[in-house]
KOLTORLUM-346909 format. One record per residue (C-alpha): residue in one letter; x, y, z. Coordinates in steps of 0.02 Angstrom, whole numbers, plus 50000, padded with zeros to 5 digits. Each point is the difference from the previous one (the first is absolute). Layout:
AXYZ ...
REM end
This chain:
M622215309150405 K498405001549897 D499215017049970 T498314999750091 T499505018149968 S498854994749856 V499224985650097 P498265004250067 P499805000050191 T499014983850004 G501324992149888 R501365004750127 L498914992950138 V499814983549907 R501884999049973 S500415004050181 L498744987850077 D500694984050076 W499004988049893 S500824984950081 R498795002750144 T498524998149881 P499344984349913 L500775006649836 G501794998450066 P501465010849943 I499815009649837 E501444989749926 S498934984550014 W498475007349919 P499484992049836 Q500255010249842 S498135001949974 L499815008650170 R501495011449969 T499345005449832 T498245003250067 V500655010150148 S501105010249884 L498515003949887 C498925004450151 L501275011950078 A500335008849834 S498155004449975 N499145015750064 F498314991250002 P499524992950173 I500494981649991 S500204986750134 L500644982149986 A499544985150110 W501284985849979 G500134982450059 P498904989250111 H500135013250138 H499435013949881 V501485011150043 Q499585017949951 I501155011349897 Y499425016649926 N500625016049918 D499985018750038 G498295002249921 Y499254987150120 W500715004950169 P498795014950027 I498604987049992 C500834991150147 G499975015750107 G500684996650174 K500364981849957 H501495005549896 P501454995050007 H499614984950110 S498774993649869 V501454996549880 G500354981450017 Q498404997050100 D498724986649956 F498775008849881 S498494991750080 V500575005450174 C500395017949947 W498275002249920 A498974989250116 S498715013950026 A499655000449812 W500004981049978 P498084998249995 V500055010349838 I501644994549918 G500214982350067 K499054990649863 A500875009649860 F501684996250082 E499614981350008 R499424999649818 A501635007949945 L500994987050099 A499044987049900 G500605008149838 E498505011449959 T500235018849985 S498725010350100 Y499525018249969 L498915009750125 E499415017949982 N499565013150133 Q499924987250141 R499545006950172 M501084993250141 F500635004950172 L501885001650028 D500925001650166 R501465009449923 H499935015350115 G499594992050166 Y498124999149970 L498814991849876 E499915012049853 E498654999449865 T500884999049831 F499664995549817 F501214991449880 T500094993649821 F501274985849985 S500454983349923 F500924984150050 S500994991349861 P500994983750021 I501895000249969 R500764983749938 D501664994450075 E501354988449930 T498964984550034 G498565006649897 G498905001650152 V499315015850083 G501465007250095 G499135016050054 L498715013349960 F500155016649907 H498875012950084 P499795017349915 V498805011250095 T499205017349991 E499175008450148 T498325007849953 T499465005550175 A499945018649958 K498974996949842 M498714988650083 L499825010950155 G499815015349888 E498584991949903 R499144994450160 R500135017250078 A499385008349841 R498414989450013 A499805005450181 L500155018449952 R498724997849859 D498774992050120 L500325013650128 A499705014249876 G498464991649926 R499194996750170 T500365017050080 G499465010049847 K498174997850050 A500185008150173 R498975015350042 T500735003950172 S501744999050075 E499444986150118 E499264990149856 A501625001849901 L501024992650143 E498774985850027 F500064995549814 A501905000750006 A500054987850146 Q498824988249908 A501085000449843 L501654997250092 S499244985550099 E500074989949839 H501885002749980 N500724994350166 L501574992349922 D500675017849983 V498875008750127 P499854988650153 F498945013350086 A499525018349978 L499165013050113 F499315016949950 Y499895014650121 L499175017149974 L500685015050093 D498945014150068 A500155017749931 N501415004550122 S500934983349982 A499774997850187 S499144983049996 A499874985249883 E498524988349979 L500104982649923 I498814999449852 A500344983249919 G501194985349996 T500304984849891 A499154983450038 S501624992550065 L500305014150126 P500494992950172 E499025007450144 A501625004550090 L500445012449862 A498285008249981 I500225015350113 R498285008149983 A500365018050047 T501555009650052 N500245017250075 L501595006149917 E500225014650120 E500194988050145 R501424987550023 E500374990949839 S499174983249978 A501104985150038 V499434991649838 W499985012349854 P501105015749988 L498605010149917 L500655016650067 D501674997449910 V499064998549836 V499025016150034 R501575009750047 T501144993949860 Q498664997049867 Q501124985649945 V499884981150001 V500454993050172 Q500614982150026 A499464990750156 D501064984750045 D499904986650136 L498104998549991 T500004985250121 V500855011250128 R498755014149968 C498424989349996 G500434983450078 K499744983649912 F498715000349860 S499554989349850 C499845007049824 G499984989849840 P500414994249873 Y501604993050078 P500304992850175 E501475011550036 P499565015550105 L500105016849911 Q501385011650059 T499825015949895 A498645012049947 L500005016449901 L498995015450049 L499605010349845 P499195017550002 I498405003149900 T500195017949939 P498785005449863 P500535013749877 G499815017250076 S500114993750179 A501455006750106 H500034984950115 P499414981849998 I498154997150024 G500244981450030 I501304986250023 M500144982849922 V500884986750104 A500554985049896 G500914984150051 V501554993549911 S499984981649950 A501064988750109 R500634991149844 L500485015149895 P501445012250024 L499505018350019 T500825005749838 D499815016549906 L498754991349884 Y498964994250150 R500025017850069 S499515006849829 F498514988249996 Y499405007150165 D500325017849937 L498884996449850 A498694991750111 V499885014950116 A499975011549847 A498474990549935 V499165001450172 T500455018650007 A499225002749828 A498414991150053 V499895010450160 A500315015949899 N498614995449878 A498804996350142 R500405016650084 A499745008749833 Y498304991649985 E499525006050174 E500625017449958 E498975000049840 R498444995950097 R500305014950115 R500305010949849 A498324994949927 E499165006550156 A500935016349985 L499485001549817 A498185000950050 E500385015750098 I500995007149855 D498514996649886 R498905011250104 A501295013849987 K500084997249811 T498135003049982 E500205016750085 F501425004249883 F498944995749848 S498685012050057 N501235014450018 V500884996549835 S498374998449903 H499505017450056 E501675006949941 F499804991549828 R498405009349959 T500755017449979 P501354995349870 L498754988849910 T498785014449985 L501365011349931 M500494986549873 L498254995149943 G499345017849982 P501245006049866 L499874983349909 E498115001549991 D500165018049938 A501214994749863 L498854986249939 A498485011950002 E500895013449895 R498985003749843 E500825015449923 H501734992249986 P499724981150009 L501504988950037 P500814989249863 Q499374982150004 A501624992350063 Q500175012750140 R498154998550042 E500204981150020 R501465002450121 I499055012750107 D498444989449997 T501034985550067 A500695011150138 Q498265006150051 R499244982649996 N501344993150114 G499935015450113 L498134996750027 R500414981850039 L501285005750127 L498715011650079 K498794985450014 L501334989650090 V500405014450118 N498155002150042 A499834981450034 L501505000350118 L499325015350088 D498304991950022 F500784984550068 A501105009650120 R498515010150062 I498974984550031 E501404991150092 G500365015650103 G498165002150044 R499955017249920 V498754996649861 Q498685013549982 A498484991849919 H498425009049945 Y498534988250001 Q498445005749907 P498454991249935 T500374993949824 D499124991049858 L501274985950006 A499354991749840 A500195015849895 L501745003950068 T500594982149974 V499344999249820 D500825016749958 L501684993850069 A499914983149912 N499535007549831 T501655009549993 F500874983049972 R498894995049852 S501175006349864 A501474990950079 M498944984250011 Q499565001149816 R501825002249947 A500484985150106 G498624989249923 L499084998250167 T498175002550046 L499425011850137 T498354995050081 L499135012150119 D498594993750110 C499685014650118 P498145003050030 S499475014550110 L500044996350184 P498515002850118 E500905014350088 P501595010549985 L501554993850092 Y501175010850100 V501734999249918 D501505011149972 R499835001749811 E501885002649969 M500374984550103 W498664990049909 A500725005149833 K501714993650054 I499194983650058 V499104996849835 L501425006049888 N501334989850091 L498944984349988 L499645002949815 S501835004049964 N500564984350092 A498744989249905 F500505007649832 K501854996950036 H499754981250028 T498614996049873 F500464995149821 Q498424991549938 G498145001350041 G499515015350096 I499665009450162 T498335001750089 V499535013750124 R498484995750102 L499125010250137 A498614992150102 W498935002950155 L500224985550120 D499234998650174 G499945018750028 A501775002949934 A500805004549835 Q501154987349919 L501245004449860 T500754985549901 V501425002149872 E500234983449911 D501224995349860 S500444984949895 G501875002650022 V501464989550060 G499344997750177 I500964999850164 P500864984950080 T499124994350158 D501535002450110 E500185018149940 I498235005550045 P500375002950187 Q501455011649952 L499065009249862 F499565015850100 R501715001950081 R500845016049949 F501384998349869 H499544981749974 R499994993949820 V499574982649940 K501614992549934 G499944992849826 A498245006149965 Q499625003349816 S499735018549976 R499945013449866 T501385009450090 H501154998050147 E499845018450044 G499175004350165 T500345003250183 G499074985550079 I498915011650106 G498435000949891 L499014985850081 S500675004450173 L499375017849973 V498314993349942 Q499844989850159 E500445015050110 L498755011149906 V498634986850021 H500404998750185 S499875018950012 H498174997649950 S499824986150132 G499784988349853 L500654982649959 I500994993649852 R500374982149951 V500664990949848 E499544983749915 S501114992949864 V500334984249899 L501724998949921 G499855000949811 R498155004950003 G499915017250079 S499725009850160 R498545008650089 F500215014750122 I498475003050110 I499735015850104 T498585001950123 L499485017350067 K498755003350137 T498535011749974 G499705015650101 S501335010350090 A499974993850179 H501604990149971 L500955015449937 P500815014350099 A498675013150023 D501205014749972 Q500454993449827 I498234998549932 G499355013549884 P498585003649878 A500004994649817 D500785012849880 G499264992749840 D501684996249911 I500074981149972 T501134999149845 G501674991350012 G500735003249828 R501395011750059 A500604987550130 A499964985849875 A501055008349864 A501684995450075 Y499484981850026 V499364998049821 E501525008749925 E501134987950093 A498974984949947 L500095005049817 H501894999350008 W499944982050058 L499314995249829 P501074995949847 A500245014649880 Q498805000649852 P500225009949840 G498625012549972 A499615002750183 G499045015450043 A500615015150093 G499464992550163 E500954983849963 P501805005049956 Y501014988649888 F501894998750000 P500774988849865 E501234988550091 A501374999649868 E499625016549914 A501595009950027 P501345008249892 K501114986649929 A501815002149951 P500704990149854 S500884983750036 S501845001450040 P501234994849865 A500654986750120 G498304991450008 P498215001450064 R499555011150147 P500004992150175 R498294993350050 I499245005750166 L498494991750081 W499045012550110 A498644994350122 D498875011450103 D498144999250039 N499825018949990 A499615005749822 D500695017550027 M501644993050064 R500134987749856 H499755014049874 Y501235011750088 V501454987650009 T499684993849823 R500145017949937 I501655002650097 L500864984149938 G499194997849829 G501235011449912 S501494988750035 Y499274982850031 E498634988449940 V498765000350145 L498614987350029 A498805006050138 V498834987750089 P498725002950139 D500504986850129 G501324987550054 R499144984849921 A499995008149828 A501815005450026 L500534982150043 E499134992849847 A500815013149887 A501744997350078 L499934981049981 S499375000749820 A501345012549946 P501305004050136 P500355018850001 D501655008750033 L499325008250159 V498434999050107 L499295015650083 S498614996150124 D498915008050131 V499974990750166 M498155000550045 M498954992949856 P498504988349981 E500134981949942 L501864999150041 D500955013550094 G501765006049962 F500834988350125 G499034985149932 L500495004949823 L501815001650054 K499974982950083 A499224991949847 L501275008249883 R501454994350108 A499314982350009 D499944997849811 E501604996349907 R499485010949853 T499835015950104 R501124996750150 Q501345012249944 V498855013849934 P500295016050102 V498465005650099 I499685017550066 L498575001950124 L499015016250014 S499025003150158 A499195013750102 R500704991750157 A501445011650046 G501424998150123 E501544989350020 E499024985150067 A498924999049843 S501535001349888 V500914986450095 E498474988849991 G499935001949811 L501864996949978 D499954985050119 A498604992749897 G501184999649851 A499645016349910 D501455008449912 D499385017350050 Y498605008350098 L499315017049948 V498835009550116 K498535010049933 P500005014349963 F501564999449891 S500745011149867 A500034995049817 R501895002749993 E500294988450147 L498904986549923 K500915001149834 A501714999550084 R499584984550103 V499254990849852 R501515004149893 A501234994550137 H499134983250031 L499894996049815 E501885002849987 L500334989850158 A498934985849931 R501005000249838 Q501654999150096 R499304986750119 R499504988949855 G501775000849933 L500754996350171 E498784985650028 R500494992149836 E501835001350048 L499674993650177 E498974985549936 Q501434994749889 R501205000950148 V498814990450114 Q499774986449871 A501884998349981 R500274999750189 T498574987650025 A500774988549871 E501685001750088 V499244996050170 A499134984849925 R501654994249927 L500925002550165 T498604990950093 G500204985349882 V501885000150027 L499765000450190 Q498804985249989 M501284991149891 L501365003750129 S498914993150139 G499624984449899 I501844997249962 N500475001950183 T498684987150046 A500684988349866 L501775001950071 V499384992950166 R498914986649921 I501084993249857 Q501714992350033 N500524995849821 R501015013649914 D499304998149824 E498224998750064 V500235016050100 M500625009449846 A498604993249890 E498705005150130 A500765017650008 C499825001649811 R498214993750006 L499555012750135 A500855014249905 H498994995749844 G498344995850083 I499945012550146 G501365012949968 G499275003949828 Y501614997149903 V499764993849824 L501564989250019 A501174994550138 M501554988950000 V501324994150125 A501654993449933 L501474993150103 I501844998549952 D500904983449988 P501715005450072 T500944986549907 T499355004149824 R499545018550023 M498344995749918 A498375006850072 R498544987950010 P498205006350018 V499254991050151 G498315008949999 W498995010349878 A498235006049965 G499215009449856 Y501254993949869 E498714991149891 F500635009749848 L501744992250015 S500264982449932 N501424995550119 P499995011050158 E501014987150098 A501525001449886 E501645003750088 F500985015749955 P501805005350036 V500565012450132 A501435009849922 D501545006350091 H500035016649904 E498705012749944 S500424997449816 R499494981750013 D498325002850086 S498644990349909 S498505004250109 L499355012350130 M499954986550135 G501794994949958 R500575018150018 V499165001550172 M500804983650057 R501705006049939 T499945017450079 G498944995950152 E499035016249971 A498135001949968 A499455005949828 L498425009849960 C499415001149820 E498565012249976 D499824996849812 I500744984249926 E499975007449824 R501225013850052 F501044990650129 N501875000849962 Y500514982950066 V499674982849927 I498274992850035 N499824981849951 G498414997549895 R499685018949985 D498924998149844 K498904986750078 L499805010350158 I499485015249898 A498784989349900 A499264993650164 G499705018050057 V501335000650136 Q500585017950031 S501095000550156 L501154987850090 A500834999450170 C501374987450037 L500744997950174 P501484989450056 L499834985650123 R501494998750118 V500714987050118 D501395006250115 N499975016449900 T500414990849838 P498785000249853 V499324982549972 G498495004149891 A498725013149949 F498135003350010 L499225008149845 F498315009250001 G499075007249850 R498505011549982 R498935002349847 S499465018250001 D500675008150158 V501745005850048 I500724992050156 G500255015050116 P501195003250146 D498754994750136 E499634983949908 L501864996749974 L500295001550189 L498704986450030 L500794989049866 E501695002350084 E499194993850161 V499364984849904 A501754996649932 S500765002150174 N498794987450076 L500314987549860 S501885002350023 F499814996050184 A499004984549954 L501344994549876 Q501345001950132 Y498994990050124 L499584986249874 N501814999149938 K500594997450177 Q498694986750025 D500654991449842 A501765001050072 V499394992250162 H499184986149899 F501624996949899 L501064999250157 S498764987850077 Y500144987449858 F501645003349907 E501825001250047 P500505017949958 L501784995149955 T499624987049866 G498195003749959 L499564981650023 A498544993650102 K500214996550186 R499594983450079 A498175004650038 L499615005249821 F500934985149925 C499044987950109 E498365008749958 R500374998449813 L500534981950019 N498414996150096 R498955007849861 L500924988949876 L499704984650104 T498165004250030 R499665004149818 G500484983049931 A500474987350134 E499584984849892 S500655006349832 L501635007450064 P501654991549953 R501254995950133 L500755015750072 A501725003250071 V500215013750129 T501865004250008 A500775010750136 F501775005749963 D501235010750095 I501515010349950 A501504992650086 H501215011550089 L498905015749978 S500595006350168 V501804998549943 I499615010449846 N499165013250109 D501495000550117 S501265000449860 F499215012249879 G498725008850107 R498134998550025 H499695010049843 A500904987249894 G498994986250079 D498375009049962 R500545002949819 L500434981649985 L498264995150060 Q499235011849872 C501064992349860 I499484982650054 A498175005450001 D500185007049824 R500704983349935 L498644990250089 K498675011049918 E500784996049830 R499964981450041 F498235000950073 P499055013349899 D498464996150104 T500605008350161 E498574992050097 Q501124984450001 L501355009450099 A500205007250174 H501365007650107 L499874993150175 G501265012350072 G501895000950012 G500744989149861 T498574987349995 F498844998349849 V498644987749953 C499254995049834 V498734987349936 N500034990249837 A499114985349924 L500664981849998 R499514985749887 E500384987550137 P500775002050173 T501514989849950 A501795003650045 G500375004549819 D498595012749989 L500485007450167 R501825001049946 A499485008949839 S499015012650102 H501535003050108 E501105002249847 D498805013149931 I500325010350154 T501884997150007 R500145005749819 V499375017050056 F501535001150111 A501244992249877 Q500635016849943 P500765012450122 F499085016050045 S500745017149964 V499805011150152 D500855017150007 G501354994449880 R500324983450091 E499624982749935 I499184990050140 V499734981349983 V498514993950098 E499694982450067 V498254994450050 K499294986350109 C498284992849958 G498614991050090 V498494992749909 A498264994750056 C498794992049876 Y498125001749986 P499044989950048 D501234987550078 D500855012450118 G498495010750039 Q498245004949948 E500055018350051 S501155014649954 N500715003950173 E500384981550028 L500904998649832 V501055015650032 Q500454994450177 N500504982749938 A501075007649861 E500845011250129 A500314984750111 A500854991349853 L501025015949965 K500565000850180 E500544981949995 A500975003249837 K500925014750076 T500434989750152 S500594984649903 G500915009849865 E498904992649863 Q499575010749851 Y498234993449995 L498844989550110 H498224993749980 H498885001050152 R499824985350115 I498864998750149 E501434998350126 M500645017249949 N498565007950097 S500504992450167 
REM end
């Protein structure tokens, strides 16, 4: 009994099936070609099916039966066209072409199969190849197939999810998000036949239908449901709310009655209810109801698609809710802003006491005459006092603003010579104008009458307008004009500065508003100056407006009414005679002077701080000092930081971000230190520009800012800064951070160089592996497309050289009779004069003459990383080295686990690694499978046309050859004699000495015949002991015919030695002559056999054909 434990299940099924009930008949009667093909099919793990004979009887292997689904095992032996009738509109034409002898290959074909009791949407890549039988015709079809349903459905569903996310991302409300989701899913009804979206109320007590897809049947669109009442007969929404899990609803036709829903005619039976639960929500806020396609199974992948779809909808709803929440927050912020103003007022009051105690001692120290301070110390204290006064000015401005907003301003209006006061205030800016190279024009004639103003407020109005004009004017000048117009006073402050964009003018007087990107001498400021001016003008019942042209300048116009009737009576007082504004203007002018670049030789009122003048340490023995670029628009701050760092580093200080960027790009520093708020280009803009340029992308950047708190630090770090230091800071902390980041930058540069080298190596490896994968794919395609063995191997070498990136590739196969290996395909061997030369395959290691021969001998793969140092023999080593080849990989090709050849790969500059070797082993495995398949096809071909016992042609091949001979030269041919002869008493020999002796005798006879007729196309073995041969005759005379007979009988004149016995053989002959006894090969052979039969009957040794022998 045969061991069937190693036979695959489908193989056992094929063996056990009663094939006599099928058109193929019993297995014993199957032709050899069918047996061989079935054996090859069952031995393969790849899904393969065969369709054989006129009834297309189906036989398949273990890899194929899952494709059959519920049809298995009854589909074994079934008519292929009947089994797959539902798919015939797609595969029918390819099947018919293959029956006509043409191989067909189809990729990712969509079809509907009834393999599970319903029409299922599927995708397949497959081919139909004809199989030749013993007659040379198409006996059946070879049908390898791969199911790609999961891949194609995955790609289609990925597109649906992209569309869904893209469409819902624009939603601003929860309802809008669900409507957009329904619109997006309407375009993907192959996977989503219908979808509904419900929103739940705050208590999850009721659900309202918000949107549905275009294909939604009316029977399913339940508009509103009270979940606290009896559950709806259609959708189990309450189950979803309670479990917060996906709920499956089956038997939809029972729940809803009959309904129609595309894209297929079959009614839908199943839907999924999925909760919409945004992050942070303890329960679902909505539910998505989605139908399941009638032609797709509800697999885990299908469920995952719906999980991702509801996740996208949930994200869109969450974003919309966040948008709504943000709007509500904005309303709350307005209330907070009012509280903040009150807070500013209180804090500003508290600032004044410590500022007074700071500024008083500083002023005393600077005024000391008996023991004056050293110059260096005096400069430091002067800096402290100057910035203390600036701080006091800011505190006063905040306090004024808070008073005005709180309605607590206490004005003192008195009649004033407005022209004299305005001129006195404006003249305080003249020195600053001269240093800046600007002109100051005053056109303030005396007015017809005094105007009632609060003189302190008016000073703040004029000084703020002049300060603002000076900050934004770089060429030309500033004009202050006072005029009497229609019984009112009009003040105009006009400049030739940068101007204001038109869209910014309406926002100009908003508190804390600053024009983004405006060119300015400094970025310092609170953004309340113009807002304060407007409030102070309104306190005088006046009007203020602005006119501006971008790039040409701006004009601020204030109009004040005459008299006092428009002012509060209790705040009006008499004139006190003091109309000077110099004391109020000092802080404004001092601040303006510090907006100007430092100038050597400046007077006492215009302090000068040399930007790079600081103690310098000698260069380190290891090299030059690190270079630091320092940007700040405040001259005091630039000088202070330069003095701190100048002892250890080379510091270049610049006044704004634009100058810093130009300096960094012209000579990249080792570190950039920058203020955040600067004119021209702020710290964040500088950081962005540095990170965008390849030259400065890796330079460490430390931002300095007065904006304190975690939020400000996070903002700076998120923007890409390496560190964020809040003012005020200590010198020790600044030095420590600078030193740490310079060291980190040095280490990072070393790591980046190392990482770059690794990335380049890995990228090259990935590129190599990608090429090998493409080569593998191309070779697999060639295995299906090409049926000739040598052509397949040559194509594999071409793909390895052209796509795989190998500098050389060769396939060699062993001749088992000579143990010589013959190259059957090669590429990249232009440097060898004779790459096709055969080479021996030794039987012992000591006789190995080549690497490929060694691999064929041992059956083990060989990897040579460096051919110069490889221990084993490499044929043509010197030429390979000269051609630049560095590494080789050689893998055995096996048939039935026996090495039959080898595949050699070579690379020029890269070592073939383990991952690449695994892919090459896959290539060798696939080629081995192809060799086994092609060898078996060759065997089928041999058995179809040759007798396996004697190796001589069968009747069909002999007749085909004879016909070619007759067709080639019908008129020029000599007379031909076709002689059929039979071994007499062969059955007696078999009975006497055994069948084996009879077979050996026939082989000995065939060997002698081949010696007599070297051209074996003249011979054939018709079966049993009957042979036929053809030879030429001069004339069809009895003498010539007798001579032909004697040629044959001489072959049998000597006995044959079989297993130590001498056997004498007698033959009977029958002859038919061309053209007298027939014009066609089959006719000649049949007539010769008729003459042979007559000779055997009559006892004659030899007979010539006569017509009556055919009766």
